[in-house]
N, C-alpha and C positions, 0 to 999 in steps of 0.2 A: 669735384660732386660727385660723378658718374663713381669714381673708386669706392668713395664713403659708402654712395647707397648700396653699390654691389657688396661689400663689407656687411653692410646688416644684413640683406639677404640672406648671405651664408649665413653670419649667428643666425637666423634668424629659422634657417631650415634644419641647421644642429638641433639649435634648441625640442624645435617639433619630434624629432629623430627620437631624443632622448629621453622626450614625455613619452613618445610611444613604446618605448623599450621596457622603461618602469612600469604604465600600465600593463603589460604586458608581463611583468614578471609579479607583480601585486594580484593578477590573474590565477597566476597558475601557484602563486605562496602555498605552502602548504600549515595547515594549522590543528594542531593539537586542543579537540576539545572534550571536555570529559562527560556534559548532561548528556543523555542517551538518546539520539533523534526519532523522531519518528514520521511516518512513510506516510502519506494517502495513496491510496490506488483506487479507483474511478470505474466505475462499470462500461458495459458494454455501448457503443454508440454515441459515450458521451466525452467529455474534457475535465480539467482540475475544475473549472469554474461547478463542479458537480460537489467539490472538499469544501470549496472557501466558506458555504454556511459553517461550517463544525472548525473550521480554522479559524473562522472569527469569533467563536465563539471562543473560544481558547484561548484567544487576543483578551478578549473581552472582563474572562474569569483571571487573566494579570499570569495565565500560565509562561507563559511564551513574547517574547519582539521579532525573533530571530528564525524570519521565514525567508524558503526560496524555494526555487519550482524544478523540476529536472524534463524535459523535452525529450520524448524519447520518440526516435524516426522507426521507419518498417524497418529498415535495417540493422534496427538497434541499437544506431550510436545515440549517446543520451546530452543535452549541450544543458547548461545549467545556464539561469539568468538569478541575480542575488546571489549575494557569500552569508558567512553564516562568521560574528566576531568569534573570536578566541572564548569569553566569559558566556559563551551562548547558554540560556537557559531553558529549556523541553525543545530544542530547536526544532522546526519542522518545514517538509518536505512535500510539497506538491506534486505528485507526478498525475505527467500528462503522455498515453500514448494517440500515437499520432494517428496508428492503427490500432484505431477505438473497436472493430468487429469481428477483431481475431479468434476463431474458434481453434487452431490449435494450442491448447493448452499450456504445450508443452515453450511455446514462444513466448508466452507470458512470465516464465522462468527463468529464462533471457532476458525479457528487459528488465526485470527487477532486480534481477545478478549484474544486470550492468550499470545500473542505479544507483546499486549500493558500492559497484567498484569502483564510478565517479568519483561519490562523496566521499569511500573512507581513505581514495586517495591524494584526497585534497583536509582533509578532516580529523584521519587518524582516530575513529572509534572501532570499539570492539563490542558493543552490544545495539541492539535496535528495536525500537515496535515499529508493527506495522498494521493499520487499522483499510478494509476494505470495505468496497461495498460492491453486492454483485458481481460483476463477472471480476471486478475488485481482489475480491476474494480467492481467486482462481491463482493471481499474481504469488498471495502468501504463502498456498501450499506448495506450490512450484519451486520458490524459491527454497520453499525446508528443504523438499526433493532434492534439491542440487548441492545443496551447502550445510548440511545441517550437521553434514560429520567433517566438514572441514574447516578445521582449526584457525584458520586464513582470515575466515571472511564470518563479518560481525555475527552474529546466533540473537534470533529474536528472543525478548523478555516478554513484553506482552503482545496480543492483539486483538481485536475487536474488530470478528466478521458480523458486517450488514445484511442481513437480504443474500443469504451465500445459496448457490443452486448445486450443492456440491453433489446431492444423490440424480442432480439432473436436472431437467428442462422438459415442460409439455409443448413447447412450442409447434408449431406446426411447417412442415419444410424442411427442420433439424437433419441431424447423420445422429443412427441408431448411440452414437458412441457418447453422444453426450446427451442424449433425450432421456428424459425417467421413464424408467420401465413400467409397464402397466400391472398393476395390482400391490407397488411396489407397497411392503411395512417395516415396522422397525421393532428391533427385540429393545430390553431395558436398558441394553449397551447403546443404543443407535443402530444397531447394525442392521442392515437392508436385507430383504430377502431375496432382494433381486438386483442385479449392478452393471450396470455400462461399464464399455471398456475404461472410460477414464476414472470413474470410482476406483474399479479393479487397481487401475495406476497409481491413485493416490492412495491408496490401504498400506503400500509401502512406506508412508509416512510416517505410520504408527509404532514402529519399532526408535523413529527420531525422536519424535515427544517421550513415547516414553522413557527415553534416556535425561530427557533437558527436563526442565525446571519452566515451564510457558505458561505466561497465566492466561487464558483464552475466555474471553466474553461473545459468545455468537447470541446477538439482535434480531428477536424475525417481527413479521408485522400479521398481526392478525388483525382481517377485517372484520372477521363473526364466521368464514368460510373456508378455516382451517388454511388460509393462505393470502398474502399481502396483493392480490390481483394481479400477478406476473410470476411469482414462483409457491407452491406449495412447504407449505411450512414443515413437512415430513424431508424434503431436500434438505432444507438449510438444518431440519434438525440431526442428519445423518454425518453433522460434521462429529460429532460428541466419540463415535464408534475412532473415526480419523485421528482424536486424540489421543484417544487408548484412559487407560485404567492405570497408568504407569507415574512420574512426579510432578508430571504435570496435570495443572488444576481447570476444571471448565466450569463455566456455568449460564447460562440464559437467559434472557430478557425480553418477555414479550411484550411487545405494541400493541395495543387493542385505540379503536375510532379511525376517525377518514385520515388522519395523519400515520397508520399504518400502511398504507401504500404504500407499494414497490419505492416509486420513486420523491415519497415526499420523506422514505425515514432516513434521508442525511440533510433532509431543514426542517427537524424535528428537535422539539427544543424539548424533551424528555430523553430523546438520545446524545443529543448536548453535555448534555449535568450526566449521564449513564456515563459515557466516552471518559469526560471530565475524572469522575471521579476516578474511575479502576485505573488510567492508564497514569492523572497523575498526583493523586490524593486530594484533590481538590474540592 
């Protein structure tokens, strides 16, 4: 009897080991998807929760049923939650930065690149869309700076920038490198007459956008004072110069009213509709 019980325990142990191996193999299995993924990047001091309203709106519109989340540690290590099936339609990835107040913009480029590398390794896609809110827009620009000439990395097809502070911020206590210069004005091409250090660095992206065909939608909020309450419209509109006047296309959508406030823009039905139509023609 004891020998029989021991035999049963051994068999059960072997089955558990085999099940564990199969689970690990499935989690690392590579899948070729044909549809273009869209990544969402949240703003400073925020998390993927700020992306959920827009993503749920896309789900309700019938755009997609394929959602995953990418968590990025301060070290840059990326962990995925969920999977995309092989037949995924317009798959979405909600990106979450643990280091969500990082003001070294170059690190945002590293984080975004790491996310795309992990996704690409598993799902084998060559094109990508990106959506950013506030500080999340920096991930898009710096991803392009790092990878715009890299044929091995997925290239941006469409991007939506919401409440971006490209020309700088006006907060107290921030460094001059990211502060909006006093008296900053834009010419007809969106070029600022004064540039901080990070904007000067970002101008290197102009040549990349000029060579590519990226469709860009810039969404800004105006509470009636040419600001969304956190970012001046002039700072957001300086994106135009970064995109340039080459092959890429650029358009602006201004949101008015109380839901044009900075932190309300990612929970705004008008923004949802514009984003869905722009990205997925729905």
